[in-house]
C-alpha positions in Angstrom: -164.2 78.5 142.1 -165.5 80.7 144.9 -165.7 83.8 142.7 -167.6 81.9 140.1 -170.1 80.8 142.7 -170.4 84.4 144.0 -171.1 85.5 140.4 -173.8 82.9 140.1 -175.3 83.9 143.4 -175.2 87.5 142.3 -177.2 86.9 139.1 -179.6 84.4 140.8 -181.9 87.2 141.8 -184.6 88.7 139.5 -183.8 92.3 140.5 -180.1 91.8 139.9 -180.8 90.2 136.5 -182.8 93.3 135.6 -180.0 95.6 136.9 -177.4 93.5 135.0 -179.4 93.9 131.7 -179.8 97.6 132.2 -176.2 98.2 133.0 -175.0 96.0 130.1 -177.0 98.2 127.8 -176.5 101.6 129.3 -175.3 103.8 132.1 -177.6 104.6 135.1 -177.4 106.2 138.5 -179.0 104.8 141.6 -182.0 107.1 141.4 -182.7 106.0 137.8 -182.5 102.4 138.7 -184.7 103.1 141.6 -187.4 104.5 139.3 -187.1 101.8 136.7 -187.3 99.0 139.2 -189.7 100.6 141.6 -187.4 99.9 144.5 -186.0 101.9 147.4 -182.6 103.6 147.2 -181.3 101.2 149.9 -182.6 98.2 148.0 -180.9 99.3 144.8 -177.7 100.1 146.6 -177.8 96.7 148.3 -178.2 95.0 144.9 -175.4 97.0 143.4 -173.1 96.0 146.3 -173.2 92.4 144.9 -171.8 93.7 141.6 -169.2 95.9 143.4 -168.0 92.9 145.4 -167.3 91.1 142.1 -165.6 94.2 140.5 -168.3 94.1 137.9 -169.1 97.8 138.0 -167.6 100.8 136.2 -168.3 104.1 137.9 -168.5 107.4 136.1 -168.7 110.3 138.5 -170.5 113.4 137.1 -170.9 116.1 139.7 -172.7 114.6 142.7 -174.0 111.7 140.6 -172.3 108.3 140.0 -173.4 106.5 136.9 -172.8 102.7 136.7 -172.2 100.3 133.9 -171.0 96.8 133.7 -167.3 96.3 133.2 -167.5 94.0 130.2 -164.0 92.6 130.6 -164.8 91.3 134.1 -168.2 90.2 133.1 -166.9 88.3 130.0 -164.2 86.6 132.2 -167.0 85.2 134.4 -168.8 84.0 131.4 -165.6 82.4 130.0 -165.1 80.6 133.3 -168.7 79.2 133.0 -168.1 78.1 129.5 -164.8 76.5 130.3 -166.3 74.3 133.1 -166.7 71.4 130.6 -163.0 71.7 129.5 -161.7 72.1 133.1 -160.7 69.1 135.2 -162.0 68.6 138.7 -158.5 69.2 139.9 -158.3 72.5 138.0 -161.5 73.5 139.7 -160.1 72.7 143.2 -162.5 69.7 143.4 -159.9 67.0 144.1 -162.2 65.5 146.8 -164.9 65.0 144.2 -162.4 63.5 141.7 -161.3 61.0 144.4 -164.9 60.1 145.1 -165.5 59.4 141.4 -162.4 57.3 141.1 -163.6 55.2 144.1 -167.3 55.1 143.1 -168.8 51.6 142.7 -170.6 50.9 139.5 -174.4 50.8 139.7 -174.4 47.0 139.2 -172.1 46.6 142.2 -174.2 48.9 144.3 -177.4 47.1 143.3 -176.1 43.6 144.1 -174.7 44.7 147.4 -177.8 46.3 148.9 -181.4 45.4 149.4 -183.0 48.5 147.9 -180.9 48.9 144.8 -179.0 51.9 143.6 -181.7 54.6 143.6 
């Protein structure tokens, strides 16, 4: 679950979404991304570090340049995990505490009758 959350945090930034789209469609070095995004080298490198931490990048070294693309197998595995959330149980997702809370949750009618202000 933690890796999936890290993936979502990674793509929850406008610049990283742009980088993701670029790297899904082609191969770019930092200086090219810098020019396309109008960002500093350090900013682009910092954004790329999110992708590196998730093993989402493939690197192709050509002389002194490193060209990056998205590793589709890793990317697709994150997407598959998102899609499978519906089919996964809370226990499978390491959310047993939430499962226990659901099992012990009062119905809305019980909550309403037991409190002054109602459920919500």
